[in-house]
C-alpha positions, -999 to +999 in steps of 0.1 A: +545-153-561+508-141-541+503-118-560+509-141-593+484-172-582+461-143-575+463-124-606+467-163-625+434-175-612+412-144-619+429-154-656+411-188-657+374-175-641+362-172-684+373-208-691+356-217-649+329-204-666+325-224-694+339-256-691+314-254-649+284-249-674+300-276-707+295-299-689+262-290-660+255-293-701+256-330-704+262-348-669+270-384-662+261-407-637+285-428-622+310-455-638+301-434-671+315-401-668+339-408-700+336-374-722+339-358-687+368-381-682+390-374-716+378-341-718+401-342-682+427-369-695+428-341-724+437-307-702+458-322-679+478-339-711+475-308-730+489-288-692+518-305-695+507-334-663+514-368-670+484-391-677+472-422-659+435-431-668+416-468-674+432-497-659+460-473-642+435-455-623+410-475-613+414-515-597+383-528-619+379-564-595+373-531-571+337-513-589+308-520-578+279-510-586+289-510-618+257-507-649+260-537-671+280-544-706+253-530-731+242-493-714+280-486-706+287-490-744+260-471-754+274-433-727+304-443-749+284-439-775+263-405-761+304-394-754+316-387-785+287-373-798+291-357-775+324-342-778+349-366-760+376-380-769+370-414-787+407-426-783+405-416-744+371-428-736+385-462-761+407-471-725+382-460-705+358-488-715+341-511-686+336-479-664+370-475-654+363-433-660+390-420-634+426-403-638+452-387-625+475-362-633+509-355-621+531-326-621+572-337-608+588-309-597+622-326-578+623-338-545+593-324-517+564-342-505+538-354-526+506-336-526+469-349-536+437-327-548+407-350-552+377-340-571+350-356-579+333-355-611+296-377-611+266-363-612+227-370-598+203-402-614+176-374-615+161-351-641+166-314-641+139-287-639+127-275-669+117-237-661+127-206-660+126-200-622+157-221-627+190-205-643+205-233-660+173-236-682+169-206-684+206-196-696+213-226-722+231-247-701+203-274-682+215-314-692+207-328-721+211-365-705+179-374-693+183-390-655+214-370-651+219-340-633+245-313-618+223-317-583+258-315-561+287-296-573+302-312-590+309-298-620+323-268-607+347-295-588+359-305-620+361-266-635+376-263-602+405-294-601+414-278-641+419-245-632+440-257-602+458-278-628+468-247-653+475-225-623+498-244-612+516-265-642+520-218-650+546-216-619+561-255-628+597-235-621+583-222-585+575-260-571+597-283-550+578-319-554+553-337-569+515-328-574+493-350-581+456-346-593+430-372-591+399-374-607+369-392-588+342-411-606+316-428-585+310-403-555+272-404-549+267-444-537+306-441-518+316-460-553+349-446-567+372-436-540+381-479-529+393-484-566+410-458-572+429-461-543+433-505-547+451-489-584+478-468-561+463-435-568+475-422-529+503-442-532+530-421-517+503-390-510+522-369-482+492-346-477+457-346-495+434-321-499+394-329-513+364-306-508+331-296-519+312-261-530+282-256-506+262-284-481+272-272-445+289-238-461+257-217-478+271-180-478+297-169-501+328-162-485+324-192-462+346-213-458+349-247-440+395-256-431+379-289-422+354-314-419+348-341-391+326-369-389+322-395-419+294-416-414+304-454-427+285-466-448+274-497-469+253-498-496+233-533-502+210-546-531+185-580-517+172-599-545+146-625-531+133-652-557+103-672-553+078-696-564+049-680-589+015-699-582-023-690-590-029-666-558-064-675-560-067-717-569-032-728-555-017-702-528+005-731-504+020-743-539+041-702-538+065-686-521+058-650-515+091-631-520+072-598-516+061-604-487+095-618-478+109-580-482+080-562-468+091-588-435+129-581-439+120-537-446+098-537-417+126-553-390+155-543-411+143-505-391+143-526-361+177-533-360+189-521-323+204-485-324+245-480-310+250-475-279+291-458-289+270-436-317+254-430-343+245-459-362+216-455-391+194-482-410+175-470-448+154-492-474+150-469-500+137-485-524+112-520-526+100-534-566+084-568-563+062-591-581+043-593-616+003-596-611-023-592-588-031-628-589+000-641-588+016-650-557+051-629-561+085-643-574+098-617-570+112-590-550+143-564-553+148-542-518+180-513-518+189-504-484+220-488-465+236-487-435+259-462-418+281-454-383+298-433-373+326-454-368+338-481-398+327-510-366+292-494-362+281-494-395+300-531-394+278-537-370+242-524-388+250-543-417+256-570-402+219-570-387+209-557-415+219-592-432+209-615-402+169-601-406+172-606-447+182-642-438+158-650-407+130-633-438+137-656-464+141-684-441+104-673-427+085-679-460+102-706-481+128-683-506+160-676-521+180-644-519+212-628-526+233-592-515+254-567-538+272-553-525+264-517-547+290-491-524+314-480-495+326-464-471+348-453-438+341-433-411+366-404-403+379-369-408+404-341-407+438-341-394+433-305-373+474-291-382+466-294-415+430-275-417+445-250-401+475-238-423+436-237-440+420-212-423+461-191-416+456-191-459+420-181-469+426-152-435+450-138-465+424-140-496+400-106-493+372-134-509+363-152-476+355-133-442+372-137-419+340-146-393+328-169-421+360-189-418+345-222-394+378-245-384+361-279-387+326-292-386+305-329-386+298-346-416+268-362-407+265-378-441+288-402-462+317-394-480+342-419-502+368-393-494+370-403-461+383-441-480+407-418-495+417-397-464+422-430-443+448-442-472+470-418-466+467-419-428+478-456-428+510-443-445+514-411-420+499-385-442+471-362-432+444-345-448+420-325-445+384-319-463+374-284-467+336-267-476+339-236-502+309-217-497+281-207-516+245-195-527+225-215-532+195-218-555+183-247-543+194-276-515+217-305-529+202-334-551+175-306-558+170-307-595+167-270-593+206-269-580+226-243-591+261-223-569+277-189-573+296-192-600+320-166-582+333-198-557+346-211-581+384-179-589+387-183-550+382-225-549+412-221-578+431-204-557+432-213-523+434-251-533+468-241-554+480-216-519+475-255-497+496-270-527+525-241-524+517-248-477+523-289-484+551-284-506+570-258-474+568-290-452+581-321-445+577-351-464+554-376-439+560-409-460+588-418-476+621-417-459 
């Protein structure tokens, strides 16, 4: 079977590259992945998977940071015009763009793999030094770019689906492939967990191209110290007035937001671990001679543990409330995303290492047991749910030479990493299926 897997994975190479480039050309940001999700659902169904999408895959009530209804409808129309399946797109109305594919192969563990689908909110470089532009697969969608490799993740996920379907008679257990929207902004995992995507899962695998594995042939087998985070928007509402004739009649929302921004960054650090607070956007005012009646502040808190993040976010809410009282303005806080802290199971990461050491692509001296993420990823929400049920999970990083850093408008990765990604995940599924069931019975 070992040689069969390597051969089957290698046979997907042309399709992997073509899919990756197609997805790169048509990127979709959080909760608007209608084309991507419809193509994923169609491919899974064609391969023999039971497919859940729409409200069966995403709990609407748990969604955060969802675009307005009109914007979602426009993205649905665009997706259909760019080759998405209209019948499947219609089932995802409202941004319900998660997809779950399941392959049931008798008694045995439930092994889940998660692949994120969304792009970044940014424009892609349009110069000949940038390979996607030079070779004709750069983004055609304004304000959206696959600058983090999720196009490669989806391509790998569909390659895994194809290979596992080809060897399904050798599988013992259930494979569950989770294609997640809204990883950017940590929005998509929670609603999929709440919809039951992780129910009964014994072993969970996820991962990323590049990030802290920036050499083709490198592999990180486990990831620790996912930072918990809360993304939040604050709307301040004051009172406009003539800035020269009657400034005392106004209530200045701009000064309120500025006061809050400064004092948010003055929140004391936590003694039990790392903490972060960042104001990333502050928009305010209507004209130079008008007391500003409105302001929008977008910020995030982070913590090395969920408890530390909760402390920072609680302090942030107090700071915002205090600034509003000082200037006599109203305010509202809306959460736009959240994730918890966590890390990989060392035992499962060790099994990934053993598998990778048997694959010629990964250089033995470049296989790393574990790294600290030092950032946030809502895969941690899925890890926490599987661990709560008694299961285990790990998050790998597949090495790739990068043209530029993640979230850069020149980002691109080495497509030679796609086939080994498929082979590695397929071998991990087979390895996990030989382990005891942990969650049920």
